[in-house]
Every structure is written in structure tokens, then in C-alpha cells.
C-alpha distance (Angstrom), angle and dihedral (degrees) to the residues before:
residue distance angle dihedral
X1 . . .
X2 3.80 . .
X3 3.81 123.3 .
X4 3.80 90.8 -112.9
X5 3.81 90.3 51.7
X6 3.82 89.5 52.7
X7 3.81 89.9 52.4
X8 3.79 91.4 48.6
X9 3.83 90.1 50.3
X10 3.81 89.9 51.1
X11 3.79 91.8 52.9
X12 3.80 91.2 47.0
X13 3.81 90.0 51.4
X14 3.80 91.3 49.4
X15 3.81 88.6 51.6
X16 3.80 92.2 46.9
X17 3.79 129.6 100.6
X18 3.81 92.9 -94.4
X19 3.77 93.6 38.8
X20 3.80 133.8 91.8
X21 3.84 119.8 -43.4
X22 3.83 90.9 -144.2
X23 3.80 94.9 50.6
X24 3.81 92.2 45.6
X25 3.82 94.1 58.4
X26 3.81 96.1 48.5
X27 3.80 118.2 113.4
X28 3.77 136.8 -170.7
X29 3.80 88.2 -97.5
X30 3.81 97.6 46.2
X31 3.81 91.2 51.8
X32 3.82 96.2 51.0
X33 3.83 95.7 88.7
X34 3.81 90.6 50.0
X35 3.79 91.9 49.4
X36 3.81 90.7 53.7
X37 3.81 93.1 42.8
X38 3.81 92.7 51.3
X39 3.82 90.9 49.8
X40 3.81 90.2 53.3
X41 3.80 91.0 48.2
X42 3.80 89.0 54.0
X43 3.81 89.3 52.6
X44 3.81 91.6 48.5
X45 3.81 91.2 52.0
X46 3.80 89.8 51.7
X47 3.81 91.5 49.0
X48 3.81 93.5 54.3
X49 3.83 93.0 36.8
X50 3.79 92.5 -126.4
X51 3.78 99.2 158.8
X52 3.80 96.5 -176.9
X53 3.79 90.5 52.2
X54 3.81 90.7 44.7
X55 3.80 90.9 54.9
X56 3.81 90.2 51.1
X57 3.80 95.1 44.0
X58 3.80 92.4 48.9
X59 3.80 86.9 54.2
X60 3.81 90.9 51.1
X61 3.80 90.3 49.8
X62 3.80 91.2 47.7
X63 3.80 88.8 52.1
X64 3.81 90.2 55.6
X65 3.81 91.0 50.8
X66 3.80 92.2 49.9
X67 3.82 91.0 44.7
X68 3.83 90.0 55.8
X69 3.81 91.2 47.1
X70 3.82 92.9 49.6
X71 3.82 91.5 50.4
X72 3.82 89.8 48.6
X73 3.80 90.7 50.7
X74 3.82 91.0 50.8
X75 3.81 87.6 56.7
X76 3.80 92.3 47.0
X77 3.83 94.9 -114.8
X78 3.81 103.1 116.1
X79 3.81 142.0 -40.1
X80 3.79 136.4 -124.0
X81 3.81 86.9 -106.4
X82 3.80 90.9 59.5
X83 3.83 90.4 47.3
X84 3.82 90.6 55.4
X85 3.81 92.9 41.5
X86 3.83 92.0 50.2
X87 3.80 94.8 50.6
X88 3.81 91.4 45.0
X89 3.80 91.0 52.6
X90 3.81 90.8 45.5
X91 3.80 92.1 52.6
X92 3.80 91.1 52.1
X93 3.80 93.4 44.7
X94 3.81 93.9 48.8
X95 3.79 95.1 46.9
X96 3.82 102.7 58.6
X97 3.82 87.8 148.3
X98 3.82 88.0 65.3
X99 3.81 103.5 31.2
X100 3.81 97.7 27.1
X101 3.79 141.2 26.8
X102 3.82 99.9 -82.1
X103 3.82 113.9 128.3
X104 3.82 122.6 -142.5
X105 3.81 131.6 178.8
X106 3.78 102.3 -163.8
X107 3.80 147.5 4.6
X108 3.83 87.0 -95.0
X109 3.81 89.9 59.2
X110 3.81 88.6 51.8
X111 3.82 91.7 52.6
X112 3.81 93.0 48.8
X113 3.79 92.4 47.0
X114 3.82 91.2 47.4
X115 3.81 90.5 51.9
X116 3.79 92.2 48.2
X117 3.82 91.1 52.4
X118 3.82 91.9 48.3
X119 3.81 93.7 50.1
X120 3.79 93.0 46.5
X121 3.80 94.8 48.6
X122 3.80 101.9 36.1
X123 3.81 97.0 41.1
X124 3.80 90.0 -145.3
X125 3.80 95.1 166.4
X126 3.81 91.7 -137.2
X127 3.77 139.1 48.1
X128 3.79 88.0 -129.0
X129 3.81 102.7 48.3
X130 3.81 97.6 91.2
X131 3.81 95.8 57.3
X132 3.83 104.2 104.1
X133 3.80 115.3 -115.6
X134 3.82 87.6 -147.3
X135 3.82 92.9 60.7
X136 3.83 116.4 110.8
X137 3.82 107.3 -80.8
X138 3.82 96.2 -118.9
X139 3.80 92.1 49.2
X140 3.80 91.8 46.7
X141 3.82 91.5 49.5
X142 3.80 90.4 52.8
X143 3.81 92.6 48.7
X144 3.82 91.8 47.9
X145 3.80 90.7 51.9
X146 3.80 92.9 46.0
X147 3.79 92.5 51.6
X148 3.82 93.5 47.3
X149 3.79 88.8 48.2
X150 3.79 91.2 59.4
X151 3.81 89.6 71.7
X152 3.84 93.0 44.3
X153 3.81 95.4 -97.6
X154 3.77 90.6 135.6
X155 3.77 144.8 95.7
X156 3.80 116.8 -86.8
X157 3.81 97.5 -134.1
X158 3.78 142.1 1.2
X159 3.81 93.9 -101.8
X160 3.82 88.2 66.8
X161 3.80 89.4 49.8
X162 3.81 91.7 51.0
X163 3.81 89.8 47.8
X164 3.81 89.6 53.5
X165 3.80 90.7 49.1
X166 3.81 90.6 52.5
X167 3.80 89.6 49.0
X168 3.80 90.8 52.6
X169 3.82 90.8 48.9
X170 3.81 89.0 54.8
X171 3.79 90.7 51.3
X172 3.82 90.8 50.0
X173 3.81 91.2 51.8
X174 3.79 89.4 51.1
X175 3.82 92.0 50.1
X176 3.82 90.6 48.6
X177 3.81 91.1 51.0
X178 3.80 90.1 50.0
X179 3.83 90.1 47.1
X180 3.78 92.1 -134.3
X181 3.80 106.3 155.0
X182 3.84 96.3 -167.0
X183 3.81 90.1 50.5
X184 3.81 92.0 45.2
X185 3.81 90.8 53.1
X186 3.79 92.2 47.2
X187 3.81 94.5 47.5
X188 3.81 91.8 45.8
X189 3.79 88.6 53.9
X190 3.81 89.9 50.0
X191 3.81 90.2 52.5
X192 3.80 91.7 51.4
X193 3.80 89.8 47.9
X194 3.82 89.9 50.3
X195 3.82 91.2 48.7
X196 3.79 88.8 54.3
X197 3.79 87.1 53.4
X198 3.81 89.7 53.6
X199 3.79 91.5 51.0
X200 3.80 91.1 47.9
X201 3.80 92.3 53.1
X202 3.80 88.8 50.7
X203 3.79 90.9 51.1
X204 3.80 92.6 -114.5
X205 3.79 128.4 132.1
X206 3.81 106.9 -121.2
X207 3.81 89.9 -154.5
X208 3.82 92.0 53.4
X209 3.80 92.7 44.2
X210 3.81 93.0 52.6
X211 3.79 91.9 44.5
X212 3.82 89.9 54.3
X213 3.81 90.8 48.1
X214 3.80 89.4 50.7
X215 3.79 89.9 54.1
X216 3.81 91.9 46.3
X217 3.81 90.5 52.0
X218 3.80 89.2 48.5
X219 3.82 93.2 52.5
X220 3.81 94.5 47.0
X221 3.79 94.9 45.1
X222 3.80 90.6 49.1
X223 3.82 87.9 52.0
X224 3.83 88.1 57.0
X225 3.81 91.1 46.6
X226 3.80 90.4 51.5
X227 3.83 91.4 47.6
X228 3.81 89.1 55.9
X229 3.82 91.6 42.2
X230 3.81 89.7 -118.5
X231 3.82 90.8 -66.5
X232 3.80 97.9 147.5
X233 3.77 94.7 -178.4
X234 3.79 88.6 56.3
X235 3.81 89.2 49.0
X236 3.79 92.0 51.8
X237 3.80 91.4 50.6
X238 3.81 92.0 46.6
X239 3.80 91.3 65.1
X240 3.77 132.2 -152.1
X241 3.82 98.1 -64.8
X242 3.80 94.6 58.0
X243 3.80 93.2 40.1
X244 3.80 89.5 50.3
X245 3.82 90.2 54.6
X246 3.80 88.5 57.7
X247 3.80 88.3 47.9
X248 3.81 89.1 55.2
X249 3.82 89.2 50.0
X250 3.79 88.6 54.8
X251 3.82 89.6 50.4
X252 3.80 91.2 52.5
X253 3.80 88.9 52.8
X254 3.82 86.1 55.3
X255 3.78 91.7 -118.2
């Protein structure tokens, strides 16, 4: 018996009549938040290079995948075996340069060939249809831009991207001056979309970059909290200038 089969058997036992009341009442819908949360915890472990945590978080994510497969099998939709078989077949089909006679020169060629195979088989009707609407907005924006770029719907160089960003900033300022909330929201979205374009041209994941900035803000703000001994009334009275000095101290400490 394989390790993955043992894990599947454990989940099936937990779902069984003599199993766990909590596990028995879970559904595809109730488990969705946990599936997303575990995926983010995997990403966080990778970011901080905590290999022990990564091993544990990958296990938690695997559990969620098996849980979904077991529930699907109970309803007669599909099994864990079919999940593994489908992804195995997909890997072979989408790597004809490894398992067939297709020739490629670069990773870019592989991506373009993969996309061509997906479109031909899945009959999606659009290059962009398979990008999940539930994906984080920055990540989705980057994927949309990448896909459109594969058919040359893209800027030629980063100076054009920066120019577009500056144009969008001007339009936001105009909307703010006119106090038009719908226009402000739209122009702000356009700026964020343009910033994603900048990050893409620089070969940087916008989602990763913002996540790192979030963590940097967290560390520096917590430094200020600690300096004021978590006395928030004292912080409020200190005002921005004094708080900003502490922020600069945190920067000097490379926090």
C-alpha cells in the first residue's frame, strides 16, 4: 500500500460511520476556505525558507486535496485515482518535447506550446478564459497580461509601460479633482493594472512583491508599537512626525 493510499484510507475512515463527527459533516463548500488557507501557508513557508514548516504545510495541503477527492467519490463524481491519472496524462500530453518528438529551444517555447495544446483540446474560446476569477486580483492581472502578450498584444518596452502608468496617474488626479467616486475607483484600478505591467516587464511577480511589502510594513509598524510599549493612546498623541522617526529607525535596522 502506498503512502498516499494510507492517507486516503485515513480520510475515508474519518468520514465513516464510526469516524469523526466533524469530518463527516464537511462538504466541498465548507472545505474551500481551508484549501485556500493551506495553499497560502505553503507559500509563506517558501518565502521564509522554513523547510520544516514547508514539509508540514504541504502535507496539510495534500490532505485538503484528498479530502475533496474522497467527498467527490462518495457522490460518484470521480476518485483520487482518476485525479492522479488525469494529471499524469496531462503532463505527458503537454510535454511532447520530452515524451514525443516535438522540438523546443527555450522555456518560452514550452509555454507557448503548452498554451496551444490547452486551447486546442479545451475549446475555451479565449486565451484568457482559464484564468480563475477567484485568483488574487494582482496575480490574475499578471496572468491576463502574460496571456495577451503571447499573441503580441503587449507593449514593446518598459518605457512605454511607464508612460502608460504616468498617463493613468494623471487620469486619477483628474477624477479626484472632479470628486467622481466611480471614476476614481476605475482609474485607481487602471493604475494597479499598469503597475502589474511594470512588474511583469521587470520579471517580478506583483503578488510576491506586494506580499513582501506587506510583511515589511508589518515589521516596521511592530517596531514602533514596541518602542511605545504598545501604548496606543501615547502613539496617537505622538503624531505622525514622531512615529515616522521611529519608522526611519526601523529602516536603518534593515527591518
